[in-house]
C-alpha positions in Angstrom: -55.5 -8.5 -86.0 -53.2 -10.7 -84.0 -52.1 -10.3 -80.4 -48.5 -9.3 -80.8 -47.6 -10.2 -77.2 -48.7 -13.8 -77.7 -46.0 -14.6 -80.2 -43.3 -14.0 -77.6 -44.4 -15.9 -74.6 -43.5 -19.4 -73.5 -44.2 -21.4 -70.4 -43.5 -19.7 -67.1 -44.3 -16.3 -68.5 -40.7 -15.6 -69.7 -40.5 -14.2 -73.2 -38.7 -16.2 -75.8 -37.3 -13.0 -77.2 -35.5 -12.3 -73.9 -33.1 -15.2 -74.5 -32.3 -13.9 -78.0 -32.0 -10.4 -76.7 -29.6 -11.4 -74.0 -27.4 -13.3 -76.5 -27.4 -10.2 -78.8 -26.3 -8.0 -76.0 -23.6 -10.4 -74.9 -22.3 -10.5 -78.5 -22.3 -6.7 -78.8 -20.2 -6.6 -75.6 -17.8 -9.2 -76.9 -17.4 -7.2 -80.1 -16.7 -4.0 -78.2 -14.0 -5.8 -76.3 -12.6 -7.2 -79.6 -12.6 -3.7 -81.2 -10.4 -2.4 -78.4 -7.6 -4.8 -79.3 -7.7 -4.3 -83.1 -4.7 -2.5 -84.6 -4.9 1.3 -84.4 -4.0 1.7 -88.0 -6.3 2.6 -90.9 -7.4 -1.0 -91.6 -8.1 -1.8 -88.0 -10.1 1.4 -87.5 -12.1 0.8 -90.7 -12.9 -2.8 -90.0 -13.6 -2.0 -86.3 -16.1 0.7 -87.2 -17.9 -1.5 -89.6 -18.1 -4.4 -87.1 -19.2 -2.3 -84.2 -22.0 -0.8 -86.3 -23.4 -4.1 -87.5 -22.9 -6.0 -84.2 -24.7 -3.4 -82.1 -27.3 -2.7 -84.7 -28.5 -6.3 -84.7 -29.5 -6.2 -81.1 -31.0 -2.7 -81.3 -33.1 -3.7 -84.3 -34.2 -6.9 -82.6 -35.6 -4.8 -79.7 -37.4 -2.7 -82.3 -38.8 -5.8 -83.8 -40.1 -6.9 -80.5 -42.2 -3.8 -80.4 -43.5 -4.2 -83.9 -47.0 -2.9 -84.7 -47.9 -5.8 -87.1 -46.6 -9.1 -88.4 -45.4 -7.3 -91.6 -43.5 -4.8 -89.5 -42.1 -7.6 -87.3 -40.8 -9.5 -90.4 -39.3 -6.3 -91.9 -37.4 -5.6 -88.7 -36.2 -9.1 -88.3 -34.9 -9.0 -91.9 -32.8 -6.0 -90.9 -31.5 -7.9 -87.9 -30.6 -10.8 -90.1 -28.7 -8.5 -92.5 -26.8 -7.0 -89.6 -25.9 -10.4 -88.2 -24.6 -11.6 -91.6 -22.6 -8.4 -92.0 -21.0 -9.0 -88.6 -20.0 -12.5 -89.6 -18.4 -11.0 -92.7 -16.3 -8.6 -90.7 -15.3 -11.2 -88.2 -14.1 -13.4 -91.1 -12.1 -10.4 -92.5 -10.4 -10.0 -89.2 -9.6 -13.6 -89.0 -8.4 -14.0 -92.6 -6.4 -10.8 -92.5 -4.9 -11.8 -89.2 -5.6 -8.4 -87.7 -5.4 -10.1 -84.3 -3.8 -13.4 -83.4 -4.5 -13.8 -79.7 -8.3 -13.6 -79.8 -10.5 -16.6 -80.5 -13.1 -15.7 -83.1 -14.6 -19.1 -83.6 -17.0 -18.9 -80.7 -18.2 -15.5 -81.8 -18.6 -16.6 -85.3 -20.6 -19.6 -84.2 -22.9 -17.5 -82.0 -23.5 -15.0 -84.7 -24.3 -17.9 -87.1 -26.7 -19.5 -84.6 -28.5 -16.3 -84.0 -28.7 -15.6 -87.8 -30.3 -19.1 -88.2 -32.8 -18.5 -85.4 -33.8 -15.2 -86.9 -34.1 -16.6 -90.4 -36.3 -19.4 -89.2 -38.4 -17.0 -87.3 -39.0 -15.0 -90.4 -40.0 -18.1 -92.4 -42.3 -19.3 -89.6 -44.1 -16.0 -89.3 -44.5 -15.7 -93.1 -45.9 -19.3 -93.3 -48.4 -18.4 -90.5 -49.5 -15.3 -92.3 -50.1 -17.2 -95.5 -52.0 -20.0 -93.8 -54.2 -17.4 -92.0 -54.9 -15.7 -95.4 -55.9 -19.0 -96.9 -58.1 -19.9 -93.9 -59.9 -16.5 -94.2 -60.5 -16.9 -97.9 -61.8 -20.4 -97.5 -64.2 -19.2 -94.7 -65.5 -16.4 -97.1 -66.1 -19.0 -99.8 -68.1 -21.3 -97.5 -70.4 -18.5 -96.4 
């Protein structure tokens, strides 16, 4: 069994996940502010509800992942985070393409969601690779005994 806490710490005792967590909170706040200026018609309300759910869910699920009980649980929760980030990107693109708002700069938000999605995707790959290499190492140790 692995030490779940060790996967999060970097030099100085600060957790790597804290940086990602802060970025996800900041993005959720930016989305909340964006939602307030969307049109109050059916389309604006629909798109706004979809975006607020996915943008806030990503951060909440990331916090869940940080408390995962196993590597498999951690990966599963990170995959949910990734899906929510990608959905948020989709809704931001809809807002942009449909020109639901014209005064708000969406590029920075899209870029940040994309960067976080890439970080989460790479984290999933890295953990999966570590799990595979540990399994291979264990099976080789059993064979040599």
